[in-house]
N, C-alpha and C positions, 0 to 999 in steps of 0.2 A: 481512274479516278474509282471513288468508292461506288455502293451502290449493286444493285441487282444486275446478273447477268442479262435478261432478256432486253431491257432498255439500253443498257452497256452496247448490246450490239446493234440495238437500233441507231444509237448515236453514232457508232462506227461507222455503219452503210451510211448515213447522211453525211459525215462527214466526208468519206471517200468518195461517194459521187459526186459532191461538189467539189473536192479538189479534182475530179477528173474532170468535170467540166470546165473549172477555171483553164485547166491545161490545153483544154480545145480552144478556150478564148483565146491564148496565147498566140492562133493564129490569125485572129482579128485583122479586116484591112486597117483599124482606127489605131493608131498609135497608141494613145492613153488606153485603149482598152486592153494592148498587150500588156503594158507596163504593169497596170492594175493587177492583172489576172494570176502574173508570177508569185506575186505575195501573197493575194487570197489561194491559191493554188498549195503553196508552202503551208499557210494556215489552215487549210482541209485536211491535209493529209496527216500533220503534225496532231491536229485535235483527234483525228481517227487513232492514230497510233497511241495518245492518250487515255482513249476510252476503251481500250480492249479493257473487258472484263478481266480482275486479277484472279478468277478461276481457272481462267484460260492460260493467262500469261502473266507472268509477274516480272516485269523488265530487273535486268541487273542492276545493281547500285550506281554504277556510273552513266545509266541511260538519261536519270534524271538532270545531273550536270550538264549534262550534252546538250539536250533539249533547250536548256538555260541557255547556255553559248550559243546555238542555232537560232535561237529567236531573240536573244538580244543582241546578235549581228542584224538581224531581221527589223527589232526596231530604231536600230544605228539608220541602217538603210531607208525606214520610213520617216524618222527624223530628219534626214539628209535631202528626201525627196519632197518633204512637209513646206519648203521652200518655194516650190512650185505651184502646191495647191493645198486646199483644205480637206482633200478626200484623204491623203496620205496621214492627217491627225488620227483618224479612225484605224488605221493601219497601225501608228504608231501605240495605240491604248489596246487594240488586240495583240499584238506582238509583246508589250508588257505584263499585260494579263496572262500570256502564255509563259514567259520567264516566271512570272509570280507563281502560278501553281506550277510551274517544275520545280521550283526551290521549295516550295512547301511539300511537295511531294518526296524530294530529297529528305527533308528533314524530320520527315513521318516516321515513326518504328514502324518495323515489318517491311521496311523496302515502298513505303506508299501508299499502300492499301490495307489500310489499319483499321477505320472505323469511322462514323461522322463524327465532328465537334470536336478535334483534337489536334486540328490542323489550321493553319493561316492566320492572318492578321484580322480580326472580325470588320474593324473599320475600313479597311481596303477591301476586303470581299463586298462589304456592303456597298461600297463605293464602284467598284467594278459592277457590281449586280445592278445597280441603278444606273449607272452608264447604259449597260448593254440593253436593260430591260427597256429602257427609252429608244435608244437605237432600233431593237425589234420594231416598237408602235411606231416609230416614225417610219421606218422602211414599209412595213406593210401599208401604212396608210397611203406612203408614195407609190408604192405598186398598184393599188388598186385601180387607177386613172389610165395607167399607162396600156395604149394598146399595142398589138402584137405585129412585128415586122411584116412587111410585105412578103411576097415568094422571093423577091430576089436578094434578101437579107441571107446571110449564111449564119451559123449555128452559133459563131463564135463574136458576131454583131449585134446581137437580139439583146435591147437594152432592158428589156423586161425578165429576160433570163438571167443577166447578169444582176439585177436587182434582187430577183429570187434567189440567188447564190449566196448574194450578201446576207439575206434575208435568214435564210438558213444556216448560215455559220454564225448571226448573231445567238440565234434561238440556242444552238448548238453550245456557245459559249455560256448562255444562262445556265443551261443544264449542268455544264460542267462544273461551273462556282457554285452552284445550288449542292453539288456532290462533296465539294471540297471538303 
């Protein structure tokens, strides 16, 4: 994504740590937690890879279409899973946003790291920004009243950490869309 290196590295760290925690959540005893955590880990690591500052590494031209295919498959999986519950609709929007950003970066001159204001469809970027901003605000409000799990609860089963994970990815998505 575009932008200075320091915030880019912070975004990479946030997304990678979130992805790693989501992998840990895949060991949960709660089936729904395990199912959701895999898609969230993919999103976290994918966002971390896309956020690496261009001054350090410019992905080859074929990387952006590969990202689009991977997240397109994730979007189809989320669409299929949405039959079981509404939470998967958020995964669908996130995967579609990743496909959109991948395609915009693939179409941008200079391998996707050329500068601000020359990439993306402003109405679609705005709609995604509005959705993720609302999601971040709502997730933050939902996070406040949650009490921590008791001493017998494993790291993968703590609902407040899962919500904080989703909140972190929502914030990262807003940052990535703003720098698109």
